C-alpha positions in Angstrom: 52.5 199.2 121.0 50.8 198.3 124.2 51.4 200.7 127.1 49.9 201.6 130.4 47.7 204.6 131.2 50.7 206.8 131.7 52.0 206.1 128.2 55.0 204.0 129.5 56.6 201.5 127.3 57.8 199.5 130.3 54.5 197.9 131.2 54.4 194.1 131.2 52.3 194.1 128.1 54.8 196.3 126.3 57.8 194.1 127.4 55.9 191.0 126.2 55.0 192.6 122.8 58.7 193.5 122.2 60.0 190.1 123.1 57.4 188.4 120.9 58.2 190.7 118.1 61.9 190.0 118.4 61.2 186.2 118.2 58.9 186.8 115.2 61.7 188.8 113.4 64.3 186.1 114.1 61.9 183.5 112.7 61.2 185.6 109.6 64.9 185.9 108.9 65.6 182.2 109.0 65.3 181.5 105.3 68.1 184.0 104.7 70.6 181.7 106.4 69.4 178.2 105.4 72.8 177.5 103.9 76.4 178.2 104.8 76.9 180.4 101.7 76.0 183.8 103.2 72.6 185.5 103.9 70.2 185.7 101.0 68.2 188.8 100.3 64.6 188.2 101.4 61.5 189.4 99.5 58.4 190.9 101.0 57.2 187.5 102.2 60.5 186.3 103.5 61.5 184.1 100.6 65.1 184.2 99.4 65.4 186.3 96.2 67.8 184.4 93.9 68.0 187.4 91.5 69.9 189.3 94.2 73.6 189.0 95.2 74.6 187.7 98.5 75.9 190.8 100.3 78.6 190.9 103.0 76.8 193.6 104.9 73.5 191.6 105.1 75.3 188.4 106.0 77.2 190.2 108.8 74.1 191.8 110.1 72.3 188.5 110.2 75.3 186.9 112.0 75.2 189.7 114.6 71.5 189.6 115.1 71.4 185.8 115.6 74.3 186.0 117.9 72.2 188.4 120.0 69.4 185.9 119.9 71.7 183.2 121.1 73.0 185.3 123.9 69.3 185.9 124.9 68.6 182.2 124.9 66.3 182.1 121.8 66.2 178.6 120.5 68.0 177.8 117.2 69.7 181.2 117.0 73.1 179.6 117.5 72.9 177.5 114.4 71.6 180.4 112.4 74.5 182.6 113.5 77.0 179.9 112.6 75.6 179.6 109.1 75.9 183.3 108.6 79.4 183.3 110.0 80.3 180.5 107.6 79.4 182.8 104.7 81.9 185.4 106.1 84.7 182.8 106.4 83.8 181.1 103.1 82.3 182.5 99.9 82.4 186.2 100.9 86.0 186.2 102.1 88.7 187.1 99.6 91.3 184.4 100.1 93.6 185.8 97.5 93.8 189.5 98.5 92.3 189.6 102.0 89.3 191.3 103.3 85.7 190.7 102.1 83.9 191.1 98.8 81.0 193.4 98.7 78.9 190.6 97.3 78.8 187.5 95.0 76.3 186.1 92.6 74.0 185.5 90.9 76.0 182.9 89.1 79.7 183.6 89.0 79.4 187.4 89.4 81.6 188.9 92.2 81.7 192.5 93.3 85.2 192.8 94.6 84.8 196.3 96.1 86.4 196.5 99.5 84.1 198.9 101.5 84.6 200.1 105.0 80.8 199.8 105.5 80.8 196.1 104.9 84.0 195.5 106.8 82.6 197.3 109.8 79.7 194.9 109.9 82.1 191.9 109.7 83.8 193.3 112.8 80.4 193.7 114.5 79.3 190.2 113.6 82.5 188.7 114.8 82.5 190.7 118.0 78.9 189.7 118.9 79.5 186.1 117.9 82.7 186.1 120.1 80.5 187.2 123.0 78.2 184.4 122.2 81.0 181.9 122.2 80.4 180.8 118.6 83.1 178.6 117.0 85.7 180.5 115.0 84.3 183.9 115.9 87.4 185.0 117.9 89.7 184.3 114.9 87.3 186.1 112.6 87.3 189.1 114.8 91.1 189.3 115.0 91.3 189.1 111.2 88.5 191.7 110.6 90.0 194.1 113.0 93.4 193.7 111.4 91.9 194.5 108.0 89.9 197.5 109.3 93.0 198.9 111.1 95.5 198.4 108.3 93.4 199.1 105.2 90.8 201.7 106.3 92.0 203.6 109.4 93.5 207.0 108.5 95.5 208.0 111.6 95.8 211.7 110.6 92.1 212.6 110.5 91.3 209.7 112.9 88.6 208.4 110.6 87.9 205.4 108.3 88.4 205.7 104.6 85.6 204.5 102.5 86.5 202.1 99.7 89.3 200.2 97.9 89.3 198.1 94.8 89.6 194.3 95.1 93.4 194.2 95.1 93.9 197.1 97.6 95.6 199.0 94.8 93.4 202.0 94.4 91.5 203.8 97.1 88.4 205.8 96.1 88.7 209.6 96.8 85.3 209.7 98.5 85.1 209.8 102.2 81.8 209.2 104.1 80.2 209.4 107.5 78.0 206.4 107.2 80.8 203.8 107.2 82.3 205.7 110.2 79.1 205.5 112.1 78.9 201.8 111.7 82.6 201.7 112.4 81.9 203.3 115.8 79.3 200.6 116.5 81.7 197.9 115.5 84.7 199.3 117.4 82.6 199.5 120.6 81.5 195.9 120.2 85.1 194.9 119.5 86.3 196.6 122.7 83.6 194.8 124.7 84.4 191.5 123.1 88.2 191.7 123.5 88.6 193.9 126.5 91.0 196.1 124.5 90.3 199.8 125.2 92.2 200.8 122.0 89.1 200.1 119.9 86.9 202.2 122.2 89.4 205.1 122.0 89.2 204.8 118.2 85.4 205.0 118.4 85.7 208.1 120.6 87.9 209.9 118.1 85.4 209.3 115.3 82.5 210.4 117.5 84.1 213.6 118.7 85.2 214.7 115.2 81.7 214.0 113.8 80.1 215.9 116.7 82.3 218.9 115.9 81.3 218.9 112.2 77.6 218.7 113.3 77.9 221.5 115.8 79.4 223.7 113.1 76.5 222.9 110.8 73.5 223.6 113.0 73.6 220.0 114.2 73.0 218.6 110.7 75.7 216.0 110.2 77.6 216.4 106.9 77.4 213.0 105.2 79.9 213.2 102.4 83.5 214.4 102.2 86.4 215.0 99.9 89.6 212.9 100.2 91.0 215.6 102.5 87.9 215.3 104.8 86.3 218.6 103.8 82.4 218.4 103.8 81.0 218.0 100.3 77.4 219.3 101.0 76.2 219.0 97.3 77.3 215.4 96.8 74.6 213.3 95.0 72.3 216.3 94.7 71.1 214.5 91.5 70.6 211.2 93.3 68.6 212.1 96.4 67.2 208.5 96.8 70.5 206.7 97.0 70.1 204.1 99.7 73.6 204.5 101.1 74.8 208.0 99.9 71.8 210.3 99.7 72.1 214.0 99.1 71.6 216.3 102.1 71.2 215.7 105.8 69.8 212.3 107.0 67.8 212.7 110.2 67.9 209.0 110.9 71.7 209.2 111.2 71.3 212.1 113.6 69.3 209.8 115.9 71.7 206.9 115.4 74.8 209.0 116.2 73.1 210.3 119.3 72.5 206.8 120.6 76.1 205.8 119.8 77.4 208.8 121.7 75.5 207.8 124.8 76.6 204.2 124.5 80.2 205.4 124.2 79.9 207.4 127.4 78.5 204.4 129.3 81.3 202.1 127.9 83.9 204.7 128.9 82.6 205.3 132.4 81.8 208.9 131.4 78.0 209.1 131.6 77.0 212.7 130.8 80.1 213.7 128.9 78.3 213.7 125.5 74.7 213.9 126.6 74.3 217.6 125.5 75.6 216.8 122.0 73.3 213.8 121.8 70.4 215.9 122.8 71.3 218.5 120.2 71.5 215.9 117.5 68.2 214.4 118.6 66.4 217.7 118.6 67.7 218.6 115.2 66.7 215.2 113.7 63.3 215.6 115.3 62.7 219.1 114.0 63.9 218.2 110.5 62.8 214.6 110.2 59.4 214.2 111.8 56.7 215.9 109.7 53.8 215.2 112.1 52.9 211.8 110.7 56.2 210.1 110.0 60.0 210.4 109.5 61.3 211.7 106.1 64.5 210.2 104.7 66.5 213.4 103.9 66.3 217.1 104.1 68.4 219.9 102.5 70.8 222.1 104.5 67.9 224.4 105.5 65.9 221.5 106.9 63.4 221.3 104.1 62.4 217.7 103.0 64.1 216.4 99.9 62.9 212.7 100.1 59.7 212.2 102.0 59.7 208.4 101.8 59.7 206.7 105.2 62.2 203.9 105.9 61.8 201.4 108.7 65.4 201.9 109.9 64.8 205.6 110.5 61.8 205.0 112.8 63.7 202.2 114.5 66.7 204.5 115.3 64.4 207.3 116.4 62.5 205.2 118.9 65.7 203.5 120.1 67.4 206.8 120.7 64.4 208.3 122.5 64.5 205.2 124.8 68.2 205.6 125.5 67.9 209.4 126.2 65.0 208.7 128.5 67.2 206.2 130.4 70.2 208.5 130.6 68.4 211.8 131.4 65.3 210.5 133.2 63.3 213.0 131.1 59.6 212.1 130.6 59.8 214.0 127.3 61.9 211.4 125.7 59.8 208.6 127.1 56.7 210.3 125.6 58.4 210.4 122.2 59.2 206.7 122.5 55.7 205.7 123.4 54.3 207.7 120.4 56.8 206.3 118.0 56.3 202.7 119.1 52.6 203.2 118.2 53.8 204.5 114.8 56.0 201.5 114.3 53.3 199.0 115.2 50.6 200.7 113.1 52.6 201.4 109.9 55.7 199.4 109.7 55.0 196.0 111.4 53.7 193.7 108.7 51.4 191.3 110.7 50.3 189.4 107.6 53.6 188.6 105.8 56.1 189.1 108.6 58.9 191.5 109.5 58.5 195.2 109.0 57.8 197.1 105.8 61.2 198.5 104.8 59.8 201.5 102.9 56.6 203.5 102.9 55.7 206.2 100.4 55.0 209.8 101.5 51.4 208.8 102.3 52.6 206.0 104.5 51.6 203.2 102.1 54.0 200.2 101.6 56.3 200.8 98.7 59.5 199.4 97.3 61.1 202.0 95.1 64.3 202.2 97.1 64.2 199.1 99.4 62.5 196.2 97.6 61.8 193.3 99.9 62.8 192.9 103.6 66.5 191.9 103.7 67.2 193.4 107.1 66.0 192.6 110.6 69.0 194.3 112.3 67.6 197.7 112.9 64.2 196.4 114.1 65.6 193.8 116.4 68.0 196.3 118.0 65.3 198.9 118.6 63.1 196.3 120.2 65.8 195.2 122.6 66.9 198.7 123.7 64.2 199.2 126.4 64.6 195.9 128.0 68.4 195.4 128.2 71.0 197.2 130.4 72.6 200.1 128.5 76.2 199.3 127.7 78.6 200.0 124.8 77.3 197.2 122.6 74.2 195.2 122.1 76.1 191.9 122.6 77.4 193.1 126.0 73.9 194.2 126.9 72.4 190.8 125.8 75.2 188.9 127.6 74.4 190.7 130.9 70.6 190.4 130.5 70.8 186.7 129.7 67.3 186.2 128.5 64.8 187.8 126.2 62.1 190.0 127.8 64.0 190.5 131.0 63.5 193.8 132.7 66.4 196.3 132.7 68.3 196.7 135.9 67.4 199.2 138.6 70.4 201.3 137.7 69.7 203.4 134.5 73.0 202.2 132.9 75.3 199.3 133.3 79.0 199.8 133.2 
């Protein structure tokens, strides 16, 4: 990552590198959305992998990311966003029972699971596309919010349930924090897109309950819960490499929750309210997750590494959160972390030869594919690259709308309300 002599990531060279990298990622992802049938899984060279299903969560992430590109004036992003949105209003949408399938294909196969994780991304995609003025996005957002509210929101605990069967007849007893984290992101985006504060208030309820659980657990966020929302700390102890429900504490989520807390405060006009909690989460994730050369995937409840593999999304969330904390607090310590971690990203994750970022490295920082085979996701990388150069708001779409162009310097004010 280019930076000036003081280690700043705001030098003209650094801004240019990030903008160029965003454009490179958006171009890499294009084959994923070459049809209107949803976003294909991409292999390591960016070719659609026909042996993989078309997933709602990937399709929604692509729609969201290309909507951001459209808001920032990147050519051809509008049509790419529209093709991804067509997958959400077409093949992935359950016209019989409502909501969205987890995936479909290859062939006639359909995974009819109705997951809060995937539905949260449909809300996010529709909200960002609404901000970008994409056709049909506003109606999609209204439908997705209605499903999320009616089927997943549990008013008592103030959290999202995790999973239903296809017909909405049986809800799984599992409750999880990952779907709620992305639910917060989606609800903040929905509030920005609709102007309805109710969705931001929902996000705040989830954030504050999660923060309380973390504070009671030495700032390691419990990831898995019983149906009554009691932490289940031993869940998946026999499956530590699960890509969505791993055992133990996930430092990458600690970083991500910290960023969302700060964005919530900006959106609510309460800058500073949750800064201490965000800093606590950041420091715990740093102490547990950074082993001196990279970020481990998971640790146990004493902070000892369980899975040392490095995933691109963890590095992306770490550097993005360091950038946001530097903006909110003005602390050079966070800016120094960001500068160091951008170097790590560029040197180890950015694949200059085949495109995009390596999604997985082994414990020795060599490209691997045991958990994440291929490069299906440009969402985390694009968002991390945008953070330093957009005004800080409650959602990336709102930030992109206010910036208006890719590579623009952030405003003189540290946050934009």
